[in-house]
C-alpha positions as CSV (number, residue, x, y, z in Angstrom):
1,M,51.1,43.6,13.8
2,Q,50.4,41.4,16.7
3,S,53.8,40.8,17.6
4,K,55.1,44.4,17.3
5,L,52.4,45.4,19.5
6,V,53.7,43.0,21.7
7,K,56.8,44.2,21.7
8,L,56.0,47.7,22.3
9,I,53.9,46.8,25.2
10,I,56.9,45.2,26.7
11,V,59.4,48.2,26.0
12,F,56.7,50.4,27.8
13,L,56.7,48.4,31.0
14,L,60.4,47.6,30.8
15,V,60.7,51.7,30.9
16,Q,58.1,52.2,33.1
17,V,60.0,49.8,35.5
18,S,63.3,51.6,35.2
19,L,61.5,54.6,36.1
20,M,59.9,53.3,39.1
21,A,63.3,51.6,40.2
22,Q,64.9,55.1,39.8
23,S,62.3,56.9,41.6
24,H,62.7,54.9,44.9
25,K,65.5,55.4,47.0
26,V,67.7,54.1,50.0
27,Y,67.3,56.0,53.1
28,V,69.1,55.2,56.2
29,L,68.0,57.3,59.1
30,V,70.8,57.9,62.0
31,H,68.8,59.0,65.4
32,G,70.4,61.4,68.0
33,A,71.4,61.4,71.3
34,W,69.6,59.0,73.9
35,H,67.0,58.0,71.2
36,G,67.3,54.9,69.3
37,G,65.9,53.5,65.9
38,W,62.2,53.4,67.2
39,C,62.0,57.4,66.7
40,W,61.8,57.0,62.7
41,Q,58.9,54.5,62.8
42,R,56.5,57.0,61.5
43,V,59.1,58.3,58.8
44,S,60.0,55.0,57.7
45,E,56.2,54.0,57.7
46,K,55.6,56.8,55.2
47,L,59.1,56.5,53.0
48,R,58.3,52.6,52.7
49,T,54.7,53.0,51.6
50,D,56.0,55.3,49.0
51,G,58.3,52.0,47.8
52,N,61.6,53.3,49.2
53,I,64.1,51.1,51.4
54,V,64.6,52.5,54.5
55,Y,67.2,51.4,57.5
56,T,66.7,52.7,60.9
57,P,69.6,51.5,62.9
58,T,70.0,51.9,66.7
59,L,73.6,53.1,67.4
60,S,75.5,51.2,70.3
61,G,74.6,51.7,73.7
62,L,71.3,53.0,73.1
63,G,67.5,51.8,72.7
64,E,67.6,48.2,72.5
65,H,71.5,48.1,72.7
66,N,71.2,50.0,76.2
67,N,72.8,46.7,77.8
68,Q,76.0,47.2,75.9
69,P,78.4,48.7,78.6
70,H,79.3,52.3,77.8
71,D,82.8,52.5,78.7
72,S,83.9,51.3,75.3
73,I,81.5,53.2,73.3
74,D,82.5,56.1,71.5
75,L,82.3,58.5,68.7
76,N,84.0,56.0,66.3
77,T,82.0,53.4,67.4
78,H,78.7,54.9,66.2
79,I,80.5,55.7,62.9
80,T,81.6,52.3,62.5
81,D,78.0,51.0,63.5
82,I,76.9,52.8,59.8
83,V,79.5,51.8,57.9
84,N,79.2,48.6,58.9
85,L,75.4,48.8,58.0
86,L,76.0,50.3,54.6
87,N,78.7,47.7,53.9
88,M,77.1,44.7,55.2
89,E,74.1,45.2,53.4
90,D,76.0,46.3,50.1
91,L,73.9,49.6,50.3
92,H,74.7,52.3,47.3
93,E,73.2,55.8,46.7
94,V,72.2,56.1,50.0
95,V,70.5,59.3,51.6
96,L,72.0,59.5,54.8
97,V,70.4,61.3,57.4
98,G,71.3,62.2,60.9
99,H,69.4,63.9,63.7
100,S,71.2,66.1,66.3
101,Y,74.1,64.5,67.8
102,A,74.3,62.1,64.7
103,G,75.1,64.9,62.5
104,V,78.7,64.4,63.9
105,V,78.2,60.4,63.1
106,I,77.4,61.0,59.3
107,T,80.1,63.4,59.1
108,G,82.5,60.5,60.1
109,V,80.4,57.9,57.8
110,A,81.3,60.0,54.6
111,D,84.7,60.7,55.3
112,R,85.1,56.9,55.0
113,I,82.7,55.5,52.7
114,P,81.5,58.3,50.5
115,E,81.2,56.0,47.4
116,R,78.3,54.6,48.7
117,I,76.3,57.6,49.4
118,S,74.4,60.1,47.5
119,K,73.7,62.9,49.8
120,L,73.9,64.0,53.2
121,V,70.9,65.4,55.3
122,Y,71.6,67.1,58.6
123,L,68.1,67.0,60.4
124,D,68.4,70.0,63.5
125,A,72.0,68.3,63.7
126,V,75.4,69.4,65.6
127,L,78.0,70.3,62.9
128,A,81.5,69.4,64.1
129,E,84.9,70.0,62.1
130,N,87.8,67.9,62.1
131,G,89.2,67.8,65.9
132,E,86.1,68.8,67.3
133,S,83.7,66.9,69.3
134,C,79.8,67.2,69.8
135,I,80.7,68.6,73.3
136,S,83.7,71.2,72.2
137,V,81.6,73.1,69.7
138,H,78.9,74.0,72.5
139,P,79.2,77.1,74.7
140,E,81.5,76.9,77.9
141,Q,78.4,77.1,80.3
142,V,76.8,73.6,78.5
143,R,80.3,71.9,78.3
144,K,80.5,72.1,82.0
145,E,76.8,71.0,82.4
146,F,77.8,67.8,80.4
147,E,80.9,67.2,82.1
148,K,78.9,67.6,85.7
149,D,76.4,65.2,84.5
150,A,78.8,62.8,83.1
151,S,80.5,62.8,86.4
152,Q,77.4,61.4,88.1
153,H,77.6,58.4,86.0
154,G,81.3,57.7,86.6
155,M,82.3,59.6,83.2
156,R,80.6,57.1,81.2
157,S,77.2,58.3,80.4
158,L,75.1,61.1,80.5
159,S,71.6,61.3,81.8
160,V,68.4,61.3,79.8
161,R,66.9,64.4,78.8
162,P,62.8,64.8,78.8
163,S,60.9,64.7,75.4
164,S,59.8,67.9,76.3
165,L,63.3,69.4,76.0
166,F,63.2,68.2,72.1
167,G,60.0,69.8,71.4
168,V,57.5,67.0,72.1
169,S,54.1,68.5,73.0
170,D,51.7,65.9,72.7
171,H,50.8,64.1,75.9
172,K,50.6,60.8,74.2
173,D,53.8,61.4,72.1
174,R,55.8,62.4,75.5
175,Q,54.7,59.1,77.4
176,W,56.0,57.4,74.0
177,V,59.4,59.1,73.5
178,D,60.0,59.4,77.5
179,S,59.6,55.7,77.9
180,R,62.2,54.8,75.5
181,L,65.0,57.5,75.9
182,T,68.2,55.9,77.3
183,L,71.3,56.9,78.7
184,Q,73.8,58.2,76.1
185,P,77.6,56.8,76.3
186,Y,79.4,59.9,77.3
187,H,82.2,59.3,74.9
188,T,80.5,59.8,71.7
189,F,80.2,63.1,73.0
190,A,83.7,63.7,74.4
191,Q,85.7,62.1,71.6
192,P,86.7,64.7,68.7
193,L,85.6,63.7,65.0
194,M,89.2,63.1,62.9
195,L,88.5,63.7,59.1
196,Q,91.0,62.6,56.4
197,H,89.3,64.5,53.7
198,P,87.3,67.8,53.8
199,Y,84.0,68.0,55.5
200,G,81.3,65.9,53.4
201,N,83.7,64.4,51.3
202,G,82.2,66.2,48.1
203,L,78.9,64.8,48.8
204,P,75.8,67.5,48.6
205,L,75.2,68.7,51.9
206,I,71.6,69.5,53.3
207,Y,70.6,71.1,56.4
208,I,67.0,71.0,58.0
209,A,66.4,73.4,60.6
210,C,63.5,72.8,63.0
211,T,62.7,76.4,63.9
212,Q,59.3,75.9,66.4
213,P,60.6,75.9,68.8
214,Q,64.4,76.4,68.2
215,L,66.8,74.6,70.4
216,P,69.1,77.7,71.6
217,V,72.2,75.3,71.1
218,L,71.5,74.4,67.7
219,R,71.0,78.1,66.2
220,Q,74.4,78.3,65.7
221,F,74.6,75.2,63.4
222,A,71.9,76.4,61.5
223,D,73.1,79.9,60.9
224,K,76.3,78.2,59.6
225,A,74.6,76.5,57.1
226,R,72.2,79.1,56.0
227,Q,75.0,81.4,55.5
228,S,77.1,78.9,53.6
229,P,76.9,78.2,49.7
230,Q,78.4,75.0,50.3
231,W,74.9,74.1,51.9
232,K,71.5,73.6,51.0
233,Y,69.0,75.2,53.9
234,Y,65.4,74.3,54.9
235,E,63.3,75.0,57.7
236,M,60.6,73.0,59.4
237,K,58.2,75.1,61.6
238,T,58.1,72.3,64.5
239,G,60.5,71.2,67.5
240,H,63.6,69.2,67.3
241,D,62.4,65.8,67.2
242,A,60.5,66.2,63.7
243,M,60.3,62.7,63.2
244,I,57.7,62.5,66.1
245,T,56.2,66.0,65.6
246,R,55.9,66.2,62.1
247,P,56.8,62.7,60.5
248,K,54.7,62.7,57.3
249,E,55.9,66.5,56.4
250,L,59.2,65.3,57.1
251,A,59.0,62.1,54.9
252,N,57.7,64.3,52.3
253,L,60.5,66.5,52.7
254,L,63.3,63.6,52.5
255,V,61.8,62.4,49.4
256,S,61.8,66.1,47.8
257,L,65.2,66.7,48.7
258,S,66.1,63.2,47.1
259,R,65.1,63.9,43.6
């Protein structure tokens, strides 16, 4: 009788461990332009506290990698950054999140290694189709502004934007973010995205729009996702840098979307 009870307890514990393993996810959070992996600190802390595995890589030429020359860094470089991470860490069933500009990056990653990804989450992100670039999908006036700005840096970089532009209103948060933003490699915006497969490569597509305030240049992408049956669409009533302004809410939403 005691032997049977021990066996039942062991089976119960094994089932519980299995269920816990299934509930814990692997997240790779990819930052947007001018930012770095640092911007996800509050979100990653919450996700890790809940037992998830979280990676917050910094793309080439940005954040702690800002010492790298921008001349040789383009969109393909950033796509390869994330592809290499997933391969080197041997990650599978990844919830791949791309913020802002990184929407273009994660689309390129999914085109190359969809077998390592479970779903794509676009956080207030740029949506570029095959042959389009981060610059080309913007209105003509915005494109001209980008090109004029880049010309001041020898067509190598784009000037840093203030955190206020990204909807960060808290004074301490602004200081923290502004002290870490760095120049963006220009060719990451200018190089067209080249896809070998249909957009998303068969993976589930999720779009989270940040609507208070909403960046006017991103409204077209939110509208596109909201109106398409191919996408699941959600909104957060906060500014563009939701990982700074609403980290717990964002972390909880990511968890709910990962189930």
